[in-house]
Structures are given as C-alpha cells and as structure tokens.
N, C-alpha and C positions, 0 to 999 in steps of 0.2 A: 504494500500500500504506500502511496506517496506520503512523504513526510514533509508537510508544509505548515510548520508552526510559525506564525508571523513573528518578526523580530520584536515588535512592540509587545508581543505576548498577550496572554489572557490570564486572569486570576481564577484559581480554582477554589471551590467551596461547595460543601454539600447543601442541597436544598431539598425542601419537602415536596410533597405532592401538591398538585394544583388544588387550591381552595383551602389548604391547611395554613394556619398562621405559624410561621417559623421565625425564630430569632436568628438573624444573620450577623455574626460578629464583625464589626468594622476594625480596621487596623488601627492600633493605638499609635500615637506619635512616638512613644518610647520604642515600639517595635520598629517603626520606620527609621528612627535615628540609629538604632543598632544595625539595621540593614545597610544604611548609608555608610556607617563606619566600616562594616565588614566588606562591603563591595567597593570601597574606596581603593582597596588594594587589587582590584581586578583589572582596572584600566591599564593595558599594556601597550602604550603607544611607543613603539620601539623605533628609534632613529634609523632611517634607511641606510646610512653609511655603516651601520653595524649589522646589517642583515645580509643574507644571501638569497637572491631571488632564484626560486627553483622552478617557477612556471608562470607564464603570462598568456593572456588571451586578448585579442582585439575584436571588438564587436561593432557591427554596423546595424543600425535600425532604420528601416524605410517605412513610411506610413503613406496612406492614400494622399496626404497633402503633398508628398514629394513625387507624385506620379509614379510610384513604385519602380525605382531603379535609376531614375535620372540623377537623384541626389539624396543620399542618406540624410535623414533629419537629425540624427545624432550618432556620435561615435563614443564608445566606452572602452577604456583600457582596464583590464583586471591583471593584477600581479600578485602572486602568492610568494611570500617570503618566509624563511624559517631560520630561527636561531635557537640553539639549545633545546630543540624539540618543541618549540612554540611557534605558531603560525600566525602571520598577519596578511590579510587580504586587503589590498588597496584598490579602490574603485574610483576612476576619474572619468566623468561624463562631460562631453562637450556638445552643444547644440549648434546647428547650422543657422547662420544669420543670412537671410536673403539679401539684406541691404549691403553688407560688407563682403559677402561671398566667402566667409571664413567660418571655421568652427570655434566658438567662443566657450570659455569655462562656464560650467553650469552647476554640477554637483560633484562632491568628492566625499568618499567614505572610507573609514578604516574598520576592519572586522578582525577581532582577536579570538583565536581558537587554540585550544590545547591539543587538537587533532585535526588534520586535514580532512578526516572522514566526516567532520561536522558540516562540510559543504554540501548543500542540498541542490538537487538538479533544477529546482525552480527558483528558490530564493538565494541559493548559494551560501547562506550563512545562518540558517535557521537555528543552529545549535551553538552559536557563538557565545563566548564568555562575556564579551562586551563589544559595543559598536560606537562609532562616532559618525554623525552625518553632518556635512557642511554644505553651504550654498554660497555661490559667488556673490559678493557684495561690491557693487560698483563704487560705492562711496569710499571704500578703503582700498579698492583695486586688489582685493584678496578674498580668500574664503573665510567665512565665519561659521562657527559651530551653531547648528540649530537644534540638534538632539544628541544626547548621549544615552546609551542603553546598557544595562547590566543584567545579566542572567545568573541565577544561582541554581546549582545542581546538587543532588544528593550523591552519596558514595557510589551508586550504581549508574549514575549518568542521567537520571530522570530530572527534567526541568521542574524546579520548585517555585521559582518566582522570577518575574521580569520587571525591572524598574526603569522608567524613562524620565530623563531630565531635559529641560530646555537648555539652550546654549548658555543662558545666564546663570545656570546652576539651580534654578527653581525646579521642584518636583513637578512632573506632568501627569504620570500615570503609574499604576502599580498593578501587578498581576500575580496571582497565586494559583498553584496547581495541586490537586489532591488525587491520591491514588488508592486503589484497594490494597489489601495485604498481599495480593498476588502481583502487584506492580502495575495494574491497569489503570489508565486515566479514568477517573470517575466524575470529575467536575472541574470547572474553571470559571473564574469570575473576574470581571473588569472593574477597576476603580479609577476614577478620575480625581485629580487633586483640586480641592476647592481653595482658591487663593484668599477668599474672604474669611473662611472659618479656620484655615490653616490645617485642614485634615483631609482625609480621603472620603469620597462619596461613592457608594455602589452605583454602577451603571447597568451591568447585566451579568447573568450567570448562565452557564451551559452545563447540563447534567447528561452523562453518558451511560448507556447500557451496553455491556460487553458480553460476548459468549465466553465459554471456558478457555478458548484459545487466545482471548484478549482482543479479538476483532470487535470493532464498534458496530453494534446493531442499530442503535438509534441515538440521537442527541436532541435534547429539548432546551431551547434558549428562553430564559426568563428575563424580563425587564423589571427594573426596580421602580416602584411608585413611591416617591418621597412623601406623598400626602398620606397614604394608608400604611406606609412602611411595610408593604408586602411585595413579593415578586408576583408578576402575572405572566402567564405563558404567551410567548410571541410567535415562535415558529418551532417546527419539529422536522428533523431530517431522519429518513430511514435508509439504511445501507443494505445493499443487496450484493451477494457474492456468488461466484461461479467457480467451482473447484478451488475454494479457499482464496480466490483472488477477487478483489473489489470489481464489481461489474457496473454498478450505478448507485447514485444517491438521489433520492427524491425528497424535496423540501416542501413542507406544508406550512401554511400560515393559519393562525387561530382567528376565527371569527366567533367570539364568545367561547363556547366549549366545543365548537365544531372545527374540524380541520379541513382546509381547502388546499388542493395541490397547487403549487406555485412554480416550482422549477425542478428540472431533472438534469443530472449530469451523468453521462455515459462514458466510461473509461476503457482504454485498452493499454496493456503493458507489454514490454518485451520480456525476454527470458531472464534479464537481470533486474526485473521488478521496477523498471523505469517507465514513467508515463509516456506513451507515444501518441495518444489520441484522446481528446476530450471534446465531446459533443454536449452543448448546453441547449436545453429546450425550455420553453415557457408555455404556460396554459393560455390559450387564446380561443375564445368562443367555445370553451369546454373541451378543446383538443390540444394535444401537444404540438407545438410549432417550433421548428428549428430556429435557433437564435444565433449561435456561433459555433465554430469548430477551431480547436487549437491542436496543431500537429507538432510533434517534437521529433527531430531526427538526430541520430547519434553517429558520429563518424570518427571515433578514436580520440576525442579530446579527453584530457585527464579530468578526474574528479567529477565525472558525470555532467559536465557541461554539454548541453545540446549544441550541436554544430549549426543547427538551423531550427527556427521556430516560425510557424506561419499561423496567423490569426485571421480567420475568415468570418464575415458576418453575413447574415441572410438579408438580402436586399430585393424585395418584391419577388421572392421565389428563387432568386439567383444568389450564388455565393460570390461575395466581393472581398478581395484581400484588403484588410485594414492595416495590417502591419506585418512586416517580414524582418526577422532578426537573423543575421548570419554571424558566426564566430569562427575565428581561426587562431591557431597558435602564432606567437610572434617571437621576435628575437629578444632574448632576455638581456637585461642591462644590470649593471651594478653587481656583477658576480664577484665573489671573493673566494680566495683559496685558503682562508685563514684556518690554521690548525687550532682546535679547541683546547683550552687549558682547563683542567678539572678543578678549578679553585672554587671556594665558597665565600660569600660575603654577607655580613650582617652589621647592624648598628648597635653600639653599646654607648648610650648617651651621645656625646659629641665625637666619639671615636668610631672609625671603620675597622672592623675585625675581619682579617683575611686568613684563610687556612689553605693548605695544599698549594702554596706558592712560594717560590724561592728565586734567588738571583736578581738581576737587574730588570728594569722595565718601567713603562709609563702607566700610571694609575689615573683613571678618569672617572668622575661621577657625572652622569648626564641625566637631565630631567626628561619628562615625556615629550616636551616640545623640542628636544634636541639641544638645549642650552647646557654648556659645560659649567658645572658648579665647582668642580675641583679637578685639577690636573697637576701632576708632579712626577718628574723622572727620578728614579731611585737607582743607585748602584746596587743596593740590596733592598728589596721590597720588605718593609717591616710587617709584622703580623697585626700591629695596632697603629693606626694612622689618625691623627687629630684632623677632623674635617669641619668642625664647628657645628652650629645648630642647623638642622635640616627640617623643614616643615613636613607635616604629615603628607604622605603620598607615595607614589611609585617612581623609582629611579633605576638607573642601570649603571653597573660598575664595569668598566672596560679596562682590561689589562693588555698591553702590547709588549711583546718580547721579541724584537726583531721581526721576522715574518710570521710569528705566532701571535694570535689575538683571540680573545674570548670575551663574552659578555655574560653577566649574571644579573638577575633582577634583584633589586634592593627595596625593601619595604620600610617606610618610616612611619611610626605611629605616635 
C-alpha cells in the first residue's frame, strides 16, 4: 500500500462512536514546551561543504499553461547528501517567468532523514525527522523560512507526533498518532495553534478500523464543534483489497446519519508495491464519473523516484493532460573523498570534550546556518577545549587532519 503521510502530519487520538459524548484531551502547554525542547535537537541543517552528495535528480514540470512541451513551467533540483549515516535532501524549485524568459527562484526545502529509505515515491520525505520550507523573498533578494516541521518516532519507527512552526518560530500546528498494541494506526487528530489563547485547538480527528493483518478497512473523519464541544462525523472512507493489495477507496460524506458516496479512487501497483495508476471518480447524477487519472512510470531512478508522472483530467468526455513531470539523474556536485574519523564530541559547560582523536588538526564548530563559531589549529588536539558559552541548539564539530575530515553532531542544551 502506498505510504503517503503528509509532512505536516495528523494528530492521533481515540474517539467514541457517533452520538456519544466523549472527552477529548487537549495538549497542555507544558507538554508542548517539553516537545519543543526535545525536538529542538532534531533540526539537522548540515552545511553542504561538509556533506557528500550521493544522488541528484533534475525535474521538469509542464502544465497545460505551457502548451505541454514548449516550455516547462518549473524546474526542480533534488540532491541527496549523506554524512555519518545521516541524510539531507535539498529541494530547489524555480518557476519560469514569461516576461524575462528565465527560471527564477521560487521554493527551497531541506529534509533531514536518519535513513534514505524514508523517501516516499510520492512525497519523497514523508518519514523525515525534520523539514525546512523556504520561499523566495524579493524584498531581501533571498529565501526566507516559512515553515519548519519536526516529527517524533517511537523505538520501532512509528510516527508519534508532527509539529509545524512558522518561519518566525511561532507554533502553527500539532499532530499526534495513536496505535493499537499490535502496532496498527488506530486514530489521528489535527490541532491548530490559537494565537489568541496561546494553546492548541482541535480541528479534526480520523479513526481507523484494521483487519488482523493491519490493513485499513475503513476510516471515519470527525470535525470538532467548538460550540457543543463534540466531534461530529464528516466523511467515511472504505478500503477494498484484491489478493491483499489495495484495489480502491470509496469516500462517503455524512448527511445527518446517512452516508452518501462522494469519491472513488482506483489503484494499480507494480511488483515492488509502487503506485503506477490512480483513477479518481466522483458521483454525478447518481453515477460514477471519471475525474482524473494519475500515471507513474519507473525507469531505474534511485529511491523510488518516478521517472515520469502524467496527470490527466476529464474534459467533456475526453482526457486532457494537465501536467507532465519528467525526472532524470544529473551530474553530482560537491563530492568529497574525505576519510571519516571515528571521534566523538560533547559539551561539558563551556568546554568541548573530544574522544578517539589524537595528533594535529583543525577543530571547527559550525552552527546550522553554516557560521563558524570556533576554529583553531592544534599541533596536538586536546581532549578538552574551552569554546565559551554556546546557546541551546544543534551544531557540528568538524575535524580536519590533512586529507582526512569528519563531522559529528553536537547538541547544546
């Protein structure tokens, strides 16, 4: 089954049956503050000059506005970097300007993952530890951060929570996920941050029914009524399988207590469980009418990137291409041949403690923006180095010994 958990996430919470009054616990500010402090150490914005690029992809997107093939409306560059077993996906998107005839900066993003396997075929980063989304700001002629996202997982890799912040650092949304004792997702709930009250407010909740194998059989989404302080059912989705493979999803809307069919999604998968075809239909005049088709083609790109995506929409009974995305591998840049040094680093007050390192070398401490906070060359690198007061956050210790170089994460609390 495709794994498309949105990066902004959903919050999980058990809810009762329709019509029953159930108390839904809101997140306390103490819990949020603890989560912020814990997740402050998750943001791993690693300077590119300390990374080794291991894979990159160039993407062209054409839409019907570009007359399908005359001029791509946007170009996106994906690069996957790795250092010490940690992965960073950098995404840079440019939009075509008809007036200037050039591609101009539009969006930029950083996705941080503890495993390259977290890359999803549709979203590419659905299981990331953290993300940064930036938009081009003409007033400063540079990118500015609009969102930061942090995900929290349990020991088995299940997503427990997702928190989103605005670029200014203000909280924006919070999500929690709940599972059965067998590890199956049972509910998820969304909260939005209320800037007036300074707390989170429930927005909606979805409850899942699973079979013994963990496949989702149905999901019911409830909306929160702030007046009655009750959830009311909004829509329900039923999942259908063929030979243990997802075949279709039918979504119903509630009209009072009655369910009315609204949308159907029909899927096809390849032998590697990748989505290759998605037909979307909607009810019109009591019958299912085709709405759109999404086709995904795979041609050897790493990490399940589709090499081509085609989105067709139904137009007066005919299929019209609305967007076509093509992806190709590209020439990697910024490659390094640095030999990793197996040292460790931690802070003890104002001192940097190093172990498993000896001899001469250059010691640097770099913040997440790439600023060098400390740099000193030593004939003999000491195990304890005075570096002064360092603010709470995530940093990188880089040690260079001739042609050998290595980086370790440094957490300051």
